N, C-alpha and C positions, 0 to 999 in steps of 0.2 A: 537865787542867789546868788550873789559874788562874795568874794575873798577877801579882807583888807588886813595890811598886819598895820599896826601904831606901832609908832618909836617914841616908849613917853620918856619924860624927865621928870627929877623931884626938884620941887620951885621950893615946896614947905614940908615937915614933918608932919601926916597924918595925925589924927589923936587916936586911942583907940574905938569910939564910935566912929568916926569918918572911914577905917580898917572895914569895923562889922557892915558898914553900909555897903563899904564898898563889892563886899562877899556878896552881901544880899544882891547888888544888880549883875554880878557877874552871874550868880545862883536862879537870877530872873532872866536873863542871855540862854542860863544854857537851859532849861528848862524848855526856853521857845527852839530850840536846836538850832542857837546862832553863833554858841561859845566853840569855838576852839582849843584855845590856850592860852597861857597870858603865865606874865612871869619876871621877874627881874635876873639882870644877866646875873652869871655864877665865875663868872671868869677872873676874879679880882681886880680887872685893871678899869671898869665907869659901872660902880654899885650903886650909880648916880641914876640909874636908867633901868628901861626893862622895855618888854613886847609883849605883846597881846594882839591875839587872831580872832577873827570873827564873822559871820558872816551876814550880809546888807542888801539892800537891792541897789542901791548903785553908794557913793561916794557922798554923794549929800546925805541920805541916809543913816551912812556910818554916822557921818562926822554929828549928826542929830541927837542918835546915841550915845557919843560919846560925851556931849556934853549936857551927858545927864547921870553921867558916873559924879560919886560923888567924889574922886579923887582928883576930877577936871572944876567940878561946881566950888569946889571948895577951896579952890584957887594950891590944891599941892603939887600936882603935877601939869603939865602944860606937852603939848602931843606933833608928829610928824603922823598923816596917814596917806597908806599909799594900797594901790589895788594890787593883790598878790593872783600873779596866773600861777595854780598849781600843776605842776607836773609830777605824776604819782606812777608807781608800776599798771597800774589798771588800763591806762591810756596810753602806756608807751612810752612815757615821760615829756608827751607834747604837753605844752601848755594849754588849761579848758580856755 
């Protein structure tokens, strides 16, 4: 599987029900071994955006998965998707 980084931006504030459904969505990805991390920016510069990283077979698959996220389906967020080549010490800091 490939890694994808998603840059999100708020369009509308979610209800508590949408937030709970989003958490269930993330938990589902985690149970499948696809979730890596997600969260809003915390630097105070842009608290209208965040990052989401997960695994998928292809960019098209990643986009299909994102289009089932309640934050997207309910019109709360928009996103930009990019494949992320992870460089880590186990691989000599060479991107996968």
